[in-house]
C-alpha positions in Angstrom: 100.7 107.1 165.9 97.4 109.0 165.9 96.5 111.0 168.9 92.6 111.2 169.2 91.0 114.6 169.6 89.0 114.5 172.9 86.2 116.6 171.7 85.8 114.9 168.3 85.9 111.3 169.6 84.1 111.7 172.9 82.2 115.0 173.5 80.8 115.5 170.0 78.9 112.1 169.7 77.8 112.3 173.3 76.3 115.7 172.7 74.7 114.5 169.5 72.9 111.7 171.4 72.5 113.6 174.7 68.7 113.2 174.9 68.8 109.4 174.4 71.7 109.1 176.9 69.9 111.2 179.4 66.8 109.0 179.2 68.9 105.9 179.4 70.8 107.1 182.5 67.5 108.2 184.2 65.9 104.8 183.5 69.0 102.9 184.9 69.3 105.2 188.0 65.6 104.7 188.7 65.9 101.0 188.4 68.6 101.0 191.1 65.8 101.6 193.7 63.9 98.6 192.5 67.0 96.4 192.1 69.8 95.3 194.3 72.7 96.6 192.3 73.8 99.4 190.0 77.2 99.2 188.3 78.8 102.0 186.3 81.9 101.2 184.3 84.4 103.2 182.1 86.8 101.3 180.0 89.4 101.9 177.2 91.4 99.8 174.8 94.4 100.4 172.5 95.2 98.1 169.6 98.9 97.9 168.6 100.5 96.9 165.3 102.0 93.7 166.8 98.5 92.3 167.3 98.3 92.9 171.1 95.5 95.0 172.6 95.7 96.6 176.1 92.4 97.0 178.0 91.9 99.1 181.2 88.6 99.5 183.1 87.3 100.9 186.4 83.9 101.5 188.0 81.7 101.7 191.0 79.1 99.3 192.5 76.1 100.9 194.3 73.5 99.4 196.7 74.4 95.8 197.6 78.1 94.8 197.3 78.9 98.5 197.4 82.5 99.2 196.4 84.9 99.8 193.5 86.6 97.7 190.9 89.4 97.9 188.3 90.9 95.9 185.5 94.1 95.8 183.5 94.7 93.2 180.8 96.2 92.4 177.4 94.8 90.2 174.7 95.7 88.9 171.3 93.6 87.5 168.5 95.2 84.7 166.5 94.8 84.0 162.8 92.3 81.3 163.6 90.1 83.8 165.3 90.7 82.7 168.9 91.2 85.5 171.4 93.6 85.0 174.3 93.5 87.3 177.3 95.4 87.7 180.5 94.6 90.3 183.1 94.2 91.5 186.7 90.8 92.3 188.2 90.5 94.0 191.6 87.3 94.2 193.6 87.3 96.5 196.6 84.1 96.2 198.7 83.5 99.0 201.1 83.7 98.3 204.8 80.8 99.4 207.1 83.2 101.5 209.2 84.9 103.1 206.1 87.8 102.0 203.9 87.9 99.1 201.5 88.8 95.4 201.5 90.7 93.7 198.7 89.7 90.8 196.4 92.5 90.4 193.9 91.9 88.2 190.9 94.3 87.0 188.1 92.4 85.9 185.0 93.3 84.0 181.9 90.9 83.2 179.1 90.4 82.1 175.5 87.4 83.1 173.4 85.9 81.5 170.3 83.4 83.3 168.0 81.1 81.9 165.4 78.8 83.7 162.9 75.5 81.9 162.0 73.2 83.7 159.5 73.6 87.1 161.2 73.7 85.7 164.7 77.0 85.9 166.6 77.8 83.2 169.2 80.9 83.4 171.4 82.2 81.1 174.1 84.8 82.4 176.6 86.6 79.9 178.8 88.1 81.7 181.8 90.3 80.5 184.7 90.5 82.8 187.7 92.6 82.8 190.8 91.4 84.8 193.7 93.7 86.0 196.5 92.8 88.7 199.0 91.0 89.5 202.3 87.7 87.8 201.2 88.5 84.3 199.8 91.3 82.4 198.0 91.3 79.8 195.4 90.6 79.0 191.7 87.3 79.4 189.8 86.4 78.3 186.3 84.0 80.8 184.6 82.8 79.7 181.1 80.5 82.3 179.4 78.2 81.8 176.5 77.0 84.9 174.6 74.5 85.2 171.7 73.9 88.5 169.9 72.2 89.8 166.7 73.3 93.2 165.3 70.4 95.5 164.2 70.3 98.8 162.3 67.9 101.6 162.9 68.1 104.7 160.8 72.0 104.5 160.4 72.4 103.6 164.1 73.7 100.2 165.1 72.4 98.3 168.1 73.6 94.9 169.3 71.1 93.1 171.6 72.7 90.2 173.5 72.2 87.6 176.2 75.0 85.9 178.2 75.0 83.0 180.6 78.0 82.5 183.0 78.3 79.8 185.7 81.0 80.0 188.3 82.6 76.7 189.3 84.6 76.9 192.5 87.4 74.3 192.7 87.7 74.7 196.4 84.1 73.7 196.9 83.9 71.4 193.9 80.6 72.8 192.6 78.9 75.7 190.8 78.4 78.3 193.4 77.0 81.2 191.3 75.2 81.7 188.0 75.1 85.0 186.2 72.6 85.8 183.4 72.8 89.1 181.5 70.6 90.7 178.8 71.4 94.0 177.3 72.3 96.2 174.4 75.6 97.3 173.0 75.5 100.6 171.1 78.5 101.6 169.0 77.9 105.4 168.8 81.1 105.7 166.7 84.0 103.5 166.0 85.6 105.0 169.1 82.7 105.0 171.5 80.6 102.1 172.6 77.8 102.3 175.2 76.5 99.2 177.0 73.3 99.0 179.0 72.2 95.7 180.5 70.2 94.0 183.2 71.7 91.1 185.1 70.5 88.4 187.5 72.8 86.6 189.9 71.8 83.4 191.6 74.0 81.9 194.4 73.3 78.2 194.5 74.3 77.6 198.1 71.8 79.9 199.7 69.5 80.5 196.7 69.9 84.3 197.0 68.7 86.1 193.8 70.4 89.5 193.1 69.3 91.6 190.2 70.7 94.9 188.9 71.7 97.2 186.0 75.0 98.0 184.4 75.9 101.1 182.3 79.3 101.1 180.6 81.2 103.4 178.3 84.1 102.0 176.3 86.6 104.2 174.5 88.7 102.8 171.6 91.9 104.7 171.5 
C-alpha cells in the first residue's frame, strides 16, 4: 500500500499552477454575484485491488439554496466497461433561523461509455430515493455527457457538456432539467480540477437558476 505524500501530490502542483488557479477562483467568485448559485466541492477516491472504488465528497452551496452537501459511495467497473455505483448523498439546506434541514438520498446507477474518433460519450442511468424533511419519493435521473480531451503545451484539458433531466415518479413527470458546460483539468494523475457553469430549469414554475461550480478531486 502506497501512502501519498501530502506536499508532493497536493501542495506542489497547486503552487506550480497557483496563478491560473487564482484567476479561475476570482472569476468564479465574481460570477456568483451575477448568478444564483456558487458551489464548491472537495472529493477523493481510492481504487482497491478487488476492483472496487470508494468515493467521498463534500461541499458548500452559496447564494440560493444555501447549505451543505456530502456523498459517500462505492463503484465497480466490469470487464465490459459498465460502471455500477451505489451511494448516499445528503443535502442540508440552511434554515432562515439557523441550523439545517435534511434531504437524504440513496442512489444507484450504471454508466456506459463510448469513444468516437476522440469524442467521449457517456450515459449514466440513476435511480434515486429521497427521504428527509423536504420531500420523499423516487426519481429517475439519466445523464448524457459529451467530452473531447485537448492538449495545450503538455497540459490536458477536457471540455464537456452534460444534460440531466429529473423524472419524479410521485408526480409522474419531468420536474427539473440540468444543463452543465465546463472543463476538467487533470493537473496530475492525483489531482483533478473541475470548473463549470450550469443552468437549472424547473418545469412546474419555469424558474431558471444558473450558477458556477468549482471542484477539486484527489485520487488516493
